[in-house]
N, C-alpha and C positions, 0 to 999 in steps of 0.2 A: 708760174709753176715750173719746176725744173724738168729738164728733158728726161724721158724714161731711160733707165740704165739696164743693161742685161743683168739677169739674176741667175743664180745657180742654186741647186738643191743643197741643203745642209747635210752634213754627215750624221751618222748615228750619234756620234759624240756631241754634235751640236744640239740635237734633240734632247740629250741628257741635260745639257747645261740649261736649256730653256725651261725645263721643269723646275729649275732652282731660281735663276736670276729673274725669269719672267714666267712663272709657272703656267704652262699651257694646260688647257683641258686635255688630259692625257690622250695620247694617240692610240687609243684602243677602240676607236669607233667601229661600228658594225660595217664590215667590209662589203656587205650586200647593199648598203645605201651609199649613194654618191654624196660626198661631203665637200665643202670648201672651207679652207682655213681663213679665219677673220680675226680682227682685233675688236674686242668689246671695250668701249670707253664709257665709264660710269660718270654721268653728269649729276653730281651730288645734289645740287640745288634745284635742278629741273625735275628730278625723278624719272629720268630717261637714261637709256644707254644707246649711244651711237655705235653702229656696227660698220667697220671699215675693212677694206681689203687689207690683208696682213702684210703686204709688201708692195713694191712698185710705186704706183701713184697714190696708194692709200685712199682710193675713191670710196665714197659712202655707198654701202650696200643696203642699209635699212636702219630703222630705229625701233626701240622697244620701250613701252611704258612699263616701268618697274613698280609703279604704285597704283595699279588698277583698282585696288581696294582702299584707296586713300580715305574716302568718306567714312567707311566703316571703322577704319583704324582711329581716325580722329574722334569719332563719336565715343569709342571705347576709352580713349585717353581722357576726354572731357568728363567722363562719368567716374573716373577714379582719381581722387586728389593726389595720391602719391605718384601715379604715372604722369599726371599733368605737370607736377613739379619737375620731375626728371626730364620730361619732354621739353619744357620751357628752358631748363638748364642747358640741354643739348643745343637748342636753337640759339640761345644768347651767348654761350661760351664757345663750344666746339664749332658750331655752325656759323659763328660771326653774324648772328641775326637772321640766319636762314635755317630751314629744316634740312636735315641730312637724310636724304632718301635712298642713296645708294653709296655704300662704301666699297664693296668688293663683289666680284661676279665671276662665275665659271660656267661653261656649257657642259652638258652631259655628253658622254662619249658618242651617243647616237645623233648628236646635233639637233635634237628636237626641243630641248629646253635649256634655260639658263637659270642658274641658282644665284641669288642675290642676297647679300647682307644689308639690312636697312637700319642704320643707327637710331633714327628718330622713332621707329616703330618697334625697336628691340626684338627683331626677328630675322629669320632667314626664310626666303620663299623660293619656290621653283615656279618659273613662268613658262608656259607653253609658247614657243616661238611662232607657232602658226596662228595663235589666237590672242595672245597677250593675257590669257586667263591663268589664274593660279592653280598649279597642280597640287601643291601642298605648302603648308606654312608651319614653321617651327619657332615658337617664342623662346628666345634664349633666356637663361637664368639672369636675373637682375633686370636692368633697364636700358642696356645699350649693346648692340651688336657691332663688331668692328672687323678687322682684317680676317681673311680666310686663306685657306690653302687647300688644294685638291691633291689627292693621292696620285702617284704615277699611273695607276691602272684606271683612274677616273671613277672609282666606285664610292669614294668617301670624301667628304669635305669637312675640314676643321674650321671652327669659327671661334673667335675670341669674344667671350661674354665679359665685356670690360669692367662693368661695375660689380660683377660676381667673382672676379679674380679666378676664372677658370676657362678652359677651352673645352668645347663640346664638339664631338665628332659625329657626323650624320651620314646615313646612307643617302647617296646623292639621288637615287631614284624614288625613295619613299619618304625621306625626311625623318625617318626614325633615328633616334640617338643610339649609337652603338658603343659609345664610351665617352669618358671625360677625364680631365685631370686638373689638379690645382696648379696655379701659377703665382707669380709675384703680383704686385699691385698694378692694375690696369694693363692686362695682357693686350698685346698689339700685333706685331707681325708673326705669322706662322710659316714654317717651311718643312715640307717632307724631304728628308735627306737619305743618302745612301740607298737609292732605288726604292724608297718607301719604307725603309726599316725603322727610321726614327722620325719624330716630329720635334722640331725646335720651336719654342715660343719665347718671344722677347717681351718682357713687361716693362713699360716705360714710366710707371708711376704717375703722379699728379702733374698735368701739363697746363691746367687752367688757372693756377694761382699766380700771383705776382711776386712770389718769393723766389726770384730768379737769380739773385746774387749767389755766388758759390758758397758763401758762409751759411746760407739757408738751404743748401742742397739736401741736408738730412730730412727736411720737411716733405720731400717729394715722394717718400714711401719706399717700399721694398722693391727694388728693381733688379731683376736677375733673369738669366736665360734658363728655361726649364727644358731638359731633353728627356723625352719619354720613348718607350718602345711603342711603335705605331700599331701593334697588334694587341698588346695587353694593357697599354696606357699606363704602365708602371714607370715610375721615375728612374731614369738611368743616370742622370747627372744634373747638377745645378752649377751654373757658371755665373759668379758675381764679378762683373768687370771692375767693380770698385777696387778689389784686391789687385787685379792685374794692372789697372791704371796706376795705382799707388806705387806698385813695384818698379815702374819706370819713371817715377817722378811726376806723374800727371794728376796730382791730387786735386787740382781745381777743375778737372774735366768731369762732366756728368757721366754717370754710368748707365744712363737710360739709352739702351740700344734701339735705334730706329731702323729704317730699311737696311737690308743686308743682302749680300750675294756670296755664294760659294764658288770655289774653283771647280773645274770639271771633275777632279778626283776627290773632292770633298775635303781635301787636306787644309785648305786655307779659307778663312771666313773674313770677308770685308764688310765693315759695318760703320754706320754713322751714329753719332750720339747727339743728344740735345745740346744746343748752343754752339756747336763746333762747325766751322767752315772747312770741312775736310772729312777724312775717314781713316780708319785704322785697320791693320791686317793682324789677324789672330791665327796662330798655328794650332790646329785642333789637337793633334797628338801631343805636342809639347805643352799645351795649355798655357800659352803666354802670348802677349801682344808683341809682334815682331817688327812692325813698321808703323809709322804715323805719317800721314800726308795732310799737310795744311794747304788748302787751296786759296786763291786770291780773294781778298775782301773787296767788295764793291764800295768805293768811297761814298756813294750815295746811301748806303745802308746805315740805318740808325744804329748807334752803339748802345741804345737803351734796350736791354734784353727783354723787358716787359712788353715791347712792341712787336716782338717776333712771334710768328704764328705758332701757337701751341708748343712753345719752347723749341721749335724747329729753327735751325739755321740752314742746313742742307738736308733735304728729305727726298730720297729717291736714288737708287744705285742699281746698276745691272752690269752683266758681263757678257762679252760677245762669245759665240759658240766655241771659238778656238781657245778661249781663256787667256787671251793676250791683251785685251783692252777692257777697261771699266768705263762706264758712262755715269756721270754724277749730275744730279739735279741740284743746283745751287739756289734753293728756294728763296731765301730772303735776299740773296745777292743778285737775283734776277739774271742768271745765266745757267747754261749747262755746258759740260766739257767732257771730252774723251781723254782718259788717262792711260798711258802705257803701263801695263801691270809690272813689267820687269824693272823699269826705271822710276816709276811713279811720276813721270813728267807729264804735265797736262798739255793738251792741245789748245786750239783756239777757244776763247770764251764766247759761246754762242748766246747772244742776247735772247732772253725769254722772260715772260711775265709770270712771276710766281710759279715756276716749274715745280710740280708736286709729286711726280712719279717718273720712273725711268724703266722701260722694258725693252725687249728685243723684237725686231721684226720677224715675220715668219721665215724669211730666207736667211736671217742672221746677219745681214749686211748693215742694218741701221739700228741705232738706238732711237726709241720713240719716247718722247717726254710729253706729259700733259702740262699745258700752260693754263693753270686755273684762273689766272688773272686776265687771260685773253680769249678764253673759250675756244681753244684750238689745241691740236696735238702737232708736234713738230718732229720730223725725222732728221737725225744727224748721222752722217756716214762714219762708221767705226774706223774705216781705213784712213780717211783724211781729217776727221774731226770737224768737217764743214757741214753747215745746214743744207739739207736736200730740199725740203719743202715743208709747208704747214697746211693743215686741213682744218676747217672750222667744224666744231662739234657743238654740244649743248652748254648749259650754264654751269660753270665751275667743274670742269672735268678733273678727276683725281686718279683713281685706279685705272690702269689699262692692262688687259689680259688677253693672251692668245686663246682662241677657242675654235669651235666648228659650228657651222650651220649646214642645212641641206643645200646641195649645189644650186638649186633654183630659188633659194629663199631671197626675198627682197623686203621682207617685213610682214607683219601680221596681215592675214587676209581681211580685206575690207578697210584697211587703213589708207 
């Protein structure tokens, strides 16, 4: 383990960035209760979330069971033939033969609960951090729950109902739906932007078929970005990257927007697309792609696109608080790297086993990636691009989110 390094508090601007590049559970926690900042790591195949210190040595704080109602949910699925078909489809395709128990998670502002989207169970649940018991459960429309986003004030959570082609927005304390909006096919990543004024949703289309050659791209469905007013949920804008890619000669590039990060002033949007080892820069006001960055290919990576995980080549991108560095998870190329935002020059290629997400440490100094192939998370120094340390977690970690727990929390009572 690397030696401990001095850490410094982030600026207000840093906190703003973290709500985008690695959306933290909003810093509106009850000031009367002592809280500690942590990282929640969702172990998708385990059905657990490992809770780590948010910076420094990233030591384990505790663990959460996110499927305490597993037996009940499985019984319901087995009793409904349609639900069973979708459940088995998720297991055999998206889950690579495993159930998907946790996709995304955010803590409530008071640090007493964590809200989790569970793909295999097609729901969102709030789990009491003191007891591992469920506070509320919201079955999403359709048959699969996917990525979420939390509003900057911590009061609402948006979840992609991926088979229903819509996003549903819930009250984080009660689980009551407060609004919804239509998206493209298979809504994926959600981001609250401009201080919570808008919600951006990225629809990725079909990612489980083998029609992965560019000539069959049209079979992947309607993939576009939907921007809505976060209060009224009325559509503000639709951005189809197909037109923007074609305009700069990238006709063979997929327009399925994967993970993304905004600059601190919201003016630039950095995004990954299916099958591409790199990312693109989009100017929001000018409505055009301004730069394209191709990252190195790993010679050991198969050129057969049907072998790539759910059409991913690179999946995971975050930005440091100063807005000067990007961190990219090169999923199928088995590395992560820090990229200078001004020059787009990448740093050292840090070897990683199927890195599937990239977020920012609580103090803003490190990029934290989940290594789903090694059951660990790894911290990479934004300043040097070098690996700091790795910490073991549960089976198949994916999403990593900043949040809060009570200052004295070490796990559910009695665990």
